[in-house]
C-alpha positions in Angstrom: 98.0 104.4 84.2 99.5 106.7 87.2 102.4 104.0 86.6 102.9 105.8 82.8 102.8 109.0 84.7 105.2 107.8 87.0 107.8 106.5 84.5 107.5 109.4 82.2 108.0 111.8 84.8 111.4 109.4 86.0 112.5 109.7 81.9 112.3 113.5 82.1 114.2 113.8 85.1 117.0 110.7 84.3 117.0 110.3 80.3 119.9 112.1 78.3 119.5 112.5 74.7 122.0 110.1 74.3 120.2 107.0 75.9 118.9 104.4 73.3 115.6 102.2 73.7 117.2 99.0 75.1 118.9 101.6 77.5 116.0 103.1 78.6 114.3 100.0 79.2 117.5 98.9 81.3 117.0 102.0 83.3 113.4 101.6 83.9 113.4 98.1 85.0 116.4 98.4 87.4 114.4 101.4 89.1 111.9 98.7 89.6 108.6 99.8 87.1 106.7 96.9 85.9 107.2 95.6 82.7 104.0 96.4 81.7 103.8 100.1 82.5 107.3 100.3 80.5 105.8 99.3 77.8 102.7 101.4 78.0 105.0 104.4 79.1 107.6 103.9 75.3 103.9 103.3 74.0 102.5 106.5 74.8 105.8 108.6 73.9 105.7 107.1 70.4 102.5 108.7 69.8 104.6 112.2 69.4 106.2 110.6 66.3 102.6 109.3 64.9 100.7 112.9 65.3 99.9 114.6 62.6 100.3 118.5 62.4 96.9 119.3 61.1 96.6 122.6 59.5 95.4 125.5 61.9 91.8 125.8 61.2 91.8 129.2 63.5 88.9 129.7 65.7 87.4 126.6 66.3 85.3 125.5 68.6 85.8 121.8 70.2 82.7 119.7 70.6 83.7 116.5 72.9 82.6 113.4 72.3 80.8 111.8 75.5 83.5 109.5 76.0 86.0 112.2 75.8 83.9 114.6 78.1 84.0 111.9 80.6 88.1 111.3 80.8 88.3 115.6 80.4 87.2 116.5 83.1 85.5 120.5 83.2 88.2 122.1 84.6 90.3 120.5 81.8 88.7 121.3 78.9 87.8 125.1 80.1 91.8 125.5 80.6 92.0 124.4 77.2 89.3 126.7 75.6 91.3 129.6 77.8 94.5 128.8 76.6 93.0 128.6 73.1 91.4 132.2 73.4 94.4 133.3 74.8 96.3 132.5 71.9 98.6 130.0 74.1 97.8 127.5 71.8 96.0 127.1 68.5 93.2 124.0 67.9 95.5 121.8 66.1 98.2 122.2 69.3 94.9 121.7 71.5 94.0 118.5 69.3 97.7 116.9 70.5 97.3 117.3 73.6 93.8 115.9 73.8 94.9 112.9 72.1 98.1 112.6 74.3 95.3 113.0 77.6 93.1 110.3 76.0 95.6 108.1 75.7 96.7 108.1 79.5 93.3 106.3 79.7 92.7 108.2 82.8 89.3 107.6 84.9 89.2 111.7 84.8 91.9 114.3 83.8 92.9 117.1 86.8 94.8 120.2 85.6 97.9 119.2 86.9 98.1 116.6 84.5 96.8 118.9 81.5 99.6 121.0 82.6 102.1 118.1 82.3 100.8 116.9 79.0 100.4 120.0 77.5 104.1 121.1 78.5 105.6 117.8 76.6 102.9 118.4 73.7 104.7 122.0 73.4 108.4 121.0 73.8 107.7 118.0 71.7 106.8 120.4 68.9 107.4 123.3 66.6 107.5 126.9 66.8 106.9 129.6 69.9 104.5 127.7 72.0 107.0 126.1 73.9 108.2 129.7 75.1 104.7 130.3 76.2 104.2 126.8 78.5 107.3 127.7 79.9 106.2 131.1 81.0 102.7 129.9 82.6 104.2 127.2 84.7 106.4 128.7 87.9 109.9 127.1 88.2 108.7 124.5 91.0 106.1 123.3 88.4 103.0 125.0 90.1 100.5 126.7 88.0 100.9 130.6 87.6 97.6 131.3 85.1 94.6 129.6 85.9 
């Protein structure tokens, strides 16, 4: 699934708002990405369109299923809890982040991947949360808040 992360990073750097689906696929093929990776990355990005925004349930304690705990490191789960405690995200945004992390099907999620996915969820969402995430990452993409 690492190729999916590489492909999405490439898209973020090279994609224009005017680009259409077929043009995007052609660009990725021209850049040398495998067809299977391209389809998985595009499917992953389509997941943003499919996500429902459940009502924020306020202060909710998240209990992880064993298979979720295997994919989400202790550090990643702790970071999500800290962001929620600090008011950077709410429970519905937390669930959207978890959904997108689990869709990557990584063996274990590190903090860098968590930051990256959280940023994508927040900038694709509505509301002021995208401002908060921008404040948590320095201009070079390194972490400011641990």
